[in-house]
C-alpha positions as CSV (number, residue, x, y, z in Angstrom):
1,T,-203.2,58.6,-8.9
2,V,-202.1,62.1,-9.8
3,Q,-201.4,64.8,-7.3
4,F,-201.0,68.5,-8.3
5,L,-199.6,70.9,-5.7
6,G,-200.1,68.2,-3.1
7,K,-203.8,67.6,-3.8
8,P,-205.5,64.8,-5.8
9,L,-206.2,66.1,-9.3
10,D,-209.7,64.8,-9.3
11,M,-210.7,66.6,-6.1
12,D,-211.4,69.9,-7.7
13,A,-209.8,69.8,-11.2
14,S,-211.0,73.3,-12.3
15,A,-209.7,75.0,-9.2
16,L,-206.3,73.2,-9.4
17,R,-205.9,74.1,-13.1
18,R,-206.2,77.8,-12.2
19,E,-203.0,77.3,-10.3
20,A,-201.1,76.4,-13.5
21,G,-200.0,78.6,-16.4
22,Y,-199.3,77.0,-19.7
23,V,-197.2,78.5,-22.6
24,S,-196.9,76.4,-25.8
25,G,-194.4,76.7,-28.6
26,D,-197.3,77.3,-31.0
27,L,-199.9,80.1,-30.9
28,C,-203.3,78.5,-30.9
29,Y,-205.6,81.6,-31.0
30,Y,-208.0,82.9,-33.6
31,P,-205.5,84.8,-35.9
32,R,-207.9,87.8,-36.6
33,K,-208.8,88.4,-32.9
34,R,-207.2,91.3,-31.1
35,L,-205.2,90.7,-27.9
36,S,-207.7,92.8,-25.9
37,Q,-210.5,90.5,-27.0
38,L,-208.6,87.3,-26.0
39,T,-207.6,88.8,-22.7
40,A,-211.2,89.7,-21.8
41,V,-212.2,86.0,-22.3
42,T,-209.1,84.6,-20.6
43,K,-209.3,86.7,-17.5
44,S,-212.9,85.5,-16.9
45,F,-211.6,82.1,-16.0
46,Y,-209.3,83.3,-13.3
47,P,-210.7,85.0,-10.1
48,S,-207.2,85.9,-9.1
49,W,-206.4,87.8,-12.3
50,D,-204.2,90.9,-11.7
51,D,-204.7,93.7,-14.2
52,K,-201.8,95.7,-12.9
53,K,-199.4,92.8,-13.3
54,Y,-200.8,92.1,-16.8
55,E,-200.3,95.7,-17.9
56,A,-196.7,95.7,-16.5
57,L,-196.0,92.5,-18.5
58,L,-197.4,94.0,-21.7
59,H,-195.1,96.9,-21.2
60,R,-192.1,94.7,-20.5
61,F,-192.7,92.5,-23.6
62,S,-193.6,95.6,-25.8
63,L,-197.0,94.1,-26.6
64,D,-199.8,96.2,-28.0
65,E,-203.3,95.0,-27.1
66,T,-204.8,96.5,-30.2
67,K,-202.8,94.1,-32.4
68,R,-204.3,91.0,-33.9
69,V,-202.8,87.6,-33.2
70,C,-201.6,87.3,-36.8
71,E,-199.6,90.5,-36.4
72,L,-197.5,89.1,-33.5
73,S,-193.9,88.1,-34.2
74,A,-193.7,86.1,-31.0
75,G,-197.0,85.0,-29.6
76,M,-195.2,83.2,-26.8
77,K,-194.8,86.6,-25.0
78,Y,-198.5,87.2,-25.0
79,Q,-199.1,83.7,-23.6
80,L,-196.6,84.2,-20.9
81,A,-198.1,87.5,-19.9
82,C,-201.5,85.8,-19.5
83,A,-199.9,82.9,-17.6
84,L,-198.2,85.2,-15.2
85,S,-201.2,87.5,-14.6
86,H,-203.3,85.1,-12.5
87,G,-200.8,84.1,-9.9
88,A,-200.0,80.6,-11.2
89,K,-197.9,78.5,-8.8
90,L,-196.7,76.3,-11.6
91,L,-195.7,77.5,-15.1
92,I,-195.5,74.8,-17.8
93,L,-193.4,76.1,-20.7
94,D,-193.2,74.1,-23.9
95,E,-190.3,75.2,-26.1
96,P,-191.0,78.9,-25.1
97,T,-187.7,80.3,-26.6
98,S,-187.6,78.4,-29.9
99,G,-189.0,81.3,-32.0
100,L,-187.3,84.2,-30.2
101,D,-184.3,86.3,-31.3
102,P,-181.3,86.3,-28.9
103,V,-182.3,89.6,-27.1
104,S,-185.9,88.4,-26.5
105,R,-184.6,85.0,-25.4
106,D,-182.2,86.6,-22.9
107,D,-185.0,88.8,-21.6
108,L,-187.3,85.8,-21.0
109,L,-184.6,83.8,-19.2
110,D,-183.9,86.8,-17.0
111,L,-187.6,87.0,-16.1
112,L,-187.7,83.3,-15.3
113,R,-184.7,83.6,-13.1
114,T,-186.3,86.5,-11.3
115,L,-189.5,84.6,-10.7
116,C,-187.5,81.7,-9.2
117,E,-185.6,84.1,-6.9
118,Q,-188.8,85.7,-5.7
119,G,-190.2,82.3,-4.8
120,G,-193.8,81.1,-4.9
121,V,-193.7,79.6,-8.4
122,S,-192.1,76.5,-10.0
123,I,-191.3,76.3,-13.7
124,L,-191.4,73.2,-15.8
125,F,-189.4,74.1,-18.9
126,S,-189.4,71.7,-21.9
127,T,-186.8,72.5,-24.5
128,H,-184.2,71.2,-26.9
129,I,-182.1,74.5,-26.6
130,T,-179.9,73.2,-23.8
131,T,-178.0,76.6,-23.4
132,D,-181.3,78.0,-22.0
133,L,-181.3,75.3,-19.3
134,D,-177.6,76.0,-18.5
135,A,-178.7,79.6,-17.9
136,C,-181.7,79.0,-15.6
137,A,-182.4,75.4,-14.6
138,D,-182.0,74.0,-11.1
139,D,-182.9,70.4,-12.0
140,V,-183.0,68.5,-15.3
141,T,-184.9,65.4,-16.4
142,Y,-183.2,63.9,-19.4
143,L,-185.5,61.7,-21.7
144,Q,-183.8,59.1,-23.9
145,N,-186.0,57.1,-26.2
146,G,-189.1,58.0,-24.3
147,A,-187.7,56.9,-20.9
148,V,-186.2,58.9,-18.1
149,A,-182.5,58.4,-18.3
150,A,-181.7,60.9,-15.5
151,S,-183.5,63.3,-13.2
152,C,-181.4,65.3,-10.8
153,P,-179.9,68.7,-10.1
154,L,-178.2,70.2,-13.2
155,S,-174.8,70.2,-11.5
156,E,-175.1,66.5,-10.6
157,F,-175.8,65.7,-14.2
158,T,-172.8,67.4,-15.6
159,A,-170.3,67.1,-12.7
160,P,-169.2,63.4,-13.4
161,W,-168.0,64.3,-16.9
162,K,-165.5,66.5,-18.7
163,K,-164.9,66.8,-22.5
164,L,-161.6,65.3,-23.6
165,T,-159.9,66.0,-26.9
166,G,-156.6,65.1,-28.4
167,P,-154.6,63.5,-31.2
168,E,-155.9,60.1,-32.4
169,A,-152.5,58.7,-31.7
170,S,-153.2,59.1,-27.9
171,L,-156.2,56.7,-28.1
172,T,-155.0,53.7,-26.3
173,P,-157.3,50.7,-25.9
174,E,-157.8,51.6,-22.2
175,L,-158.7,55.2,-23.1
176,R,-161.2,54.0,-25.8
177,K,-163.0,51.9,-23.1
178,T,-163.2,54.9,-20.8
179,L,-164.5,57.5,-23.3
180,R,-168.3,57.9,-23.9
181,G,-169.6,59.0,-27.3
182,L,-166.1,58.8,-28.9
183,R,-165.6,60.4,-32.3
184,A,-162.4,60.5,-34.3
185,H,-161.9,62.6,-37.4
186,C,-158.8,64.1,-39.3
187,G,-156.4,62.6,-36.8
188,K,-158.2,64.1,-33.7
189,F,-160.7,62.6,-31.3
190,E,-163.3,63.9,-28.7
191,G,-165.4,62.2,-26.1
192,L,-166.8,62.3,-22.6
193,F,-164.3,61.4,-19.9
194,P,-164.9,60.8,-16.2
195,S,-164.1,63.9,-14.1
196,A,-162.5,61.7,-11.4
197,L,-159.7,60.5,-13.7
198,A,-156.6,62.5,-14.5
199,C,-156.2,63.9,-18.0
200,P,-154.2,61.5,-20.2
201,S,-150.9,62.7,-21.5
202,G,-151.1,64.7,-24.7
203,C,-154.8,65.4,-24.3
204,R,-156.8,68.4,-23.3
205,E,-159.8,68.5,-21.0
206,E,-162.5,71.1,-20.4
207,A,-165.7,71.3,-18.3
208,A,-168.7,69.5,-19.9
209,D,-171.8,71.5,-20.1
210,L,-175.3,70.1,-20.5
211,Q,-175.2,70.1,-24.3
212,S,-171.9,68.3,-24.3
213,V,-173.1,65.5,-22.0
214,M,-176.3,65.0,-23.9
215,V,-174.6,65.0,-27.3
216,F,-172.0,62.5,-26.4
217,L,-174.5,60.2,-24.6
218,E,-176.9,60.3,-27.5
219,R,-174.1,59.3,-29.9
220,E,-173.8,56.0,-28.0
221,V,-177.5,55.4,-28.2
222,E,-177.5,56.0,-32.0
223,E,-174.7,53.6,-32.4
């Protein structure tokens, strides 16, 4: 069985779907249609559509409703404006920042953080840009070869590890067994090292962020 917002999905699927907002990485609209035409159709599906919120989002994202879809540099912004304008309780975002410039990406992440702080909405954010998750995620689910390898708060995912680097001469047999995703090049090595252990002599350690943990763990899978 599938439950959505605590209710069986087959109970009233149409009503429940109105509680979700979806933003894809691709823009699947008629390219010659103007945004105003698309909005007129979209809002008819949502009794809770808020015109004032929609207009505020257009202004924030610098969107012009008279433009055609093919003239948009980042259609994701328009999708997000629509998704946020009908009071969705769950936002499903599929690679929403992949086509954005750094300034637009930061603006979007700031908006997502604001939504979470205000409460009343949950965000499911699928992405390969792990720095975005470091900036705004509370929890992460890490998929490895199609299976859930970990699902926990972000801090719990990264806390057990630190990144260890040092001269290859420091790689004792015991240290090799401890490191995850070990790589050695040009007389130097790097790998994941348990946070609970003291830094070996002659090596340097630093906090492991989400990207570091994923990269090193993936190296082991590839091998």
